C-alpha positions in Angstrom: 129.0 46.9 131.6 126.8 47.9 133.9 124.5 45.4 135.6 120.9 45.6 136.2 117.8 43.1 136.6 114.8 42.5 135.0 113.1 43.8 138.2 114.5 47.0 138.1 113.6 48.1 134.5 109.7 46.7 135.0 110.1 49.6 138.5 111.2 51.6 136.1 108.6 51.7 133.5 105.8 51.5 136.5 107.2 54.5 137.7 107.6 56.3 134.6 103.7 55.2 133.0 102.6 55.9 136.8 101.6 52.3 136.6 102.9 51.3 140.3 99.4 49.9 141.8 97.5 49.7 138.7 96.7 46.4 137.7 96.4 47.5 133.7 99.7 46.1 132.7 100.6 43.2 134.5 104.0 42.0 135.3 104.0 39.3 132.6 103.3 41.7 130.0 105.4 44.2 131.0 108.1 41.1 131.6 106.8 40.3 127.3 107.8 44.2 126.9 111.4 44.3 128.1 112.0 41.2 126.1 111.3 42.8 123.0 113.1 45.7 123.8 115.9 44.4 125.0 116.1 41.8 121.8 115.6 45.7 119.9 119.1 47.2 121.9 121.2 44.6 121.9 120.9 44.7 117.9 121.6 48.2 118.5 124.7 47.0 120.6 125.5 44.4 117.9 125.6 47.5 115.3 127.6 49.2 117.2 130.2 47.5 118.7 130.7 44.0 116.3 132.7 42.2 119.1 130.8 42.8 122.1 128.9 39.8 122.5 131.4 37.9 120.2 131.8 34.4 120.9 133.2 30.9 119.7 131.8 27.4 119.2 134.6 24.6 118.1 134.2 22.7 114.8 135.7 19.2 113.5 135.9 18.4 109.9 135.1 15.0 109.2 136.5 13.7 105.8 134.1 14.4 102.8 131.7 16.8 105.4 130.5 20.0 103.9 128.2 20.7 106.2 128.1 21.4 109.8 125.5 22.7 112.6 126.4 25.5 114.2 125.4 26.8 117.3 121.7 26.8 118.6 122.1 30.2 119.5 123.9 31.8 116.2 122.8 35.2 114.7 126.2 35.9 113.0 129.4 34.9 111.9 132.3 36.9 112.5 134.9 35.0 111.1 136.5 30.8 110.8 139.5 30.2 111.4 141.6 27.0 111.0 144.7 26.2 113.8 147.6 25.0 112.1 151.0 24.0 113.7 151.9 25.8 117.2 148.5 26.7 118.4 148.3 29.1 116.0 145.3 30.0 113.4 144.8 31.2 110.2 141.2 33.0 108.5 139.5 31.3 106.2 137.6 33.1 103.4 133.9 33.5 102.9 133.4 32.0 99.1 131.1 33.7 97.2 128.1 31.5 96.1 128.8 32.0 92.0 132.6 30.2 92.8 131.2 27.0 95.0 131.7 24.8 92.7 135.7 26.4 91.4 137.5 23.9 93.8 136.2 20.8 94.6 138.3 18.6 92.8 141.2 17.7 96.0 140.2 17.6 99.6 140.6 20.4 101.5 144.0 20.8 103.5 145.5 23.2 106.3 148.7 23.9 106.5 151.5 26.4 107.4 151.4 27.7 104.0 148.0 28.1 103.8 144.7 26.1 102.7 142.2 25.7 99.9 139.4 26.0 102.6 136.8 28.1 102.1 133.3 28.7 103.8 129.9 29.8 103.4 126.8 30.2 105.5 123.9 28.0 104.6 120.8 29.1 107.2 122.0 27.5 110.8 125.0 25.5 109.1 128.2 26.5 107.8 129.6 25.2 104.5 132.8 24.1 103.4 134.3 24.2 100.2 135.9 22.2 99.1 135.1 19.1 101.3 138.1 18.6 104.4 139.9 16.0 105.3 139.4 14.7 108.5 140.6 16.4 111.7 141.1 19.9 111.0 139.7 22.0 114.3 138.0 25.1 113.3 136.7 28.1 115.8 133.3 29.8 114.6 133.5 33.3 116.0 129.9 34.8 116.1 127.1 36.3 118.0 125.0 34.6 119.4 120.8 36.3 119.5 119.6 38.1 122.5 119.1 36.0 125.2 115.4 35.2 126.2 114.0 37.8 128.9 111.7 35.1 131.1 112.0 36.0 134.7 112.5 39.6 136.6 115.8 38.0 138.3 118.3 38.3 134.8 120.3 40.1 134.7 120.5 43.2 131.3 123.4 44.8 130.5 123.2 48.7 130.2 126.9 48.8 129.3 126.2 52.1 130.5 122.6 53.7 131.1 121.5 52.7 127.8 118.6 50.6 129.5 117.1 54.0 129.3 116.6 52.3 125.8 114.3 49.5 127.0 112.0 51.4 129.7 111.5 54.2 127.0 110.2 51.9 124.5 108.0 49.9 126.7 106.8 53.3 128.3 105.8 54.0 124.7 103.9 51.0 123.6 102.0 51.3 127.5 101.1 54.7 126.7 99.5 53.7 123.1 97.9 50.7 125.2 96.0 53.3 126.7 95.4 55.5 123.6 97.7 58.2 125.7 99.7 60.7 123.3 104.0 58.9 123.9 105.5 61.8 122.2 107.5 63.0 125.2 108.6 59.6 125.6 109.4 58.8 121.6 111.4 62.4 121.6 113.7 60.6 124.7 114.2 57.2 123.1 115.3 59.3 119.9 117.6 61.4 122.3 119.1 57.9 123.4 119.6 56.3 120.5 121.4 59.2 119.5 123.4 59.4 122.0 123.8 56.0 121.7 125.5 56.4 118.0 127.6 59.0 119.2 129.9 58.2 121.8 129.5 53.9 120.3 131.6 54.9 117.1 135.2 54.1 118.9 134.5 51.8 122.4 138.9 51.5 121.7 139.6 55.1 121.9 142.9 54.9 122.6 143.3 53.0 119.0 141.8 54.2 116.4 140.8 52.2 113.5 142.4 51.2 110.4 142.3 48.8 107.4 143.0 45.2 108.0 146.0 43.2 107.2 144.5 40.4 106.3 147.2 38.5 104.2 150.4 39.2 107.1 151.8 41.7 105.0 153.3 44.3 108.2 154.4 40.8 109.8 157.0 39.8 107.9 157.1 36.7 110.7 154.2 35.3 109.4 154.4 33.0 106.6 151.0 32.1 105.5 
């Protein structure tokens, strides 16, 4: 993580566009530009590093209740786990929408031997199928939405200088507002995006990706 304040990003933008002493672009407008560009950068980071901004929330099921509100800052679901004995957890499968009525005969339960509980996302809610028994502890792993930038004291995670994407995107908008040619900034933005794609292929450079073992086949001690 390479932290930088919104104020420092704004300073870079004004310097690059010769707006250090100009009132043509207000501080509030630059802050709005930075917030919008940061959201775009956040999406790029989310696509490159799926777990980078990941967090979790806990849901305790209620008897015969299928629909549960997801966190207010929910963006993308990364997985749902159900707790079993000994502090262990099992991963729930996502139910295909066409199969939503296939297993509603019995209430869902969770044990060391597995579960018939599945999930799907409906808007900003989590639907469980079939309706669960009460007291099942679920861990919802998700990526939150990008935090709203409203003050110059807030911190941006540039990872490794990637805040340059924000600077260049804002410079493009300022030049377009002035009816000037932003081609140079667009070229530099294309270069930083290519760099992000190149170095972002494998953040864990020491361990290459592999096919996921979702059934515990390679872990004989796992009983589910």
